[in-house]
C-alpha positions in Angstrom: 36.1 -7.6 -45.2 35.4 -5.0 -47.8 37.2 -4.6 -51.0 39.7 -1.8 -51.3 38.2 0.9 -53.4 41.3 3.0 -53.5 43.1 3.3 -56.8 46.5 1.6 -56.9 49.4 3.9 -56.2 52.7 3.4 -58.0 55.8 3.7 -55.8 58.0 6.7 -56.5 61.6 7.3 -55.6 61.0 10.3 -53.3 58.0 8.8 -51.4 55.6 11.6 -52.3 52.8 9.2 -53.2 53.2 7.4 -49.8 53.3 10.7 -48.0 50.1 11.8 -49.7 48.3 8.6 -48.8 49.4 8.9 -45.2 48.3 12.5 -45.0 45.0 11.6 -46.4 44.5 8.8 -44.0 45.1 10.9 -40.9 43.3 14.0 -42.2 39.9 12.2 -42.6 37.2 12.0 -40.0 36.8 8.6 -38.4 34.0 6.5 -39.8 31.4 6.1 -36.9 30.4 2.7 -38.1 34.0 1.5 -38.4 34.8 2.9 -35.0 31.8 1.1 -33.5 32.8 -2.2 -35.1 36.4 -1.8 -33.9 35.3 -1.1 -30.3 32.9 -4.0 -30.3 35.7 -6.3 -31.6 38.0 -5.1 -28.9 35.5 -5.5 -26.1 34.6 -9.0 -27.4 38.3 -10.0 -27.3 38.8 -8.5 -23.9 35.7 -10.2 -22.5 36.8 -13.6 -23.9 40.1 -13.3 -22.0 42.2 -13.1 -25.2 43.8 -9.9 -24.0 44.8 -11.3 -20.6 47.0 -13.9 -22.1 50.7 -13.3 -21.6 52.6 -12.4 -24.8 54.2 -15.1 -26.7 58.0 -15.2 -26.3 58.6 -14.4 -30.0 56.2 -11.4 -29.7 57.8 -10.0 -26.6 60.6 -7.7 -27.8 61.5 -6.3 -24.5 65.1 -6.7 -23.4 65.6 -9.8 -21.3 67.7 -10.0 -18.2 71.0 -8.6 -19.2 73.9 -9.4 -16.8 77.2 -7.6 -16.9 80.0 -9.2 -18.8 82.1 -11.6 -16.7 79.2 -12.7 -14.5 
């Protein structure tokens, strides 16, 4: 993992600093090397079967079977 080279940003009441950081993050061009590494990591996880595992119950936030009241 690489060290964060970004300067620290102090939080402000109106959120402009956060908005500026987010805007900068989405405006940039994707790093080709980072994209290649992310894709390789995804493919390695997929090929190892890690992505085929069912979600853990605590990670599955879908609504369960809901029966009408009185049943």
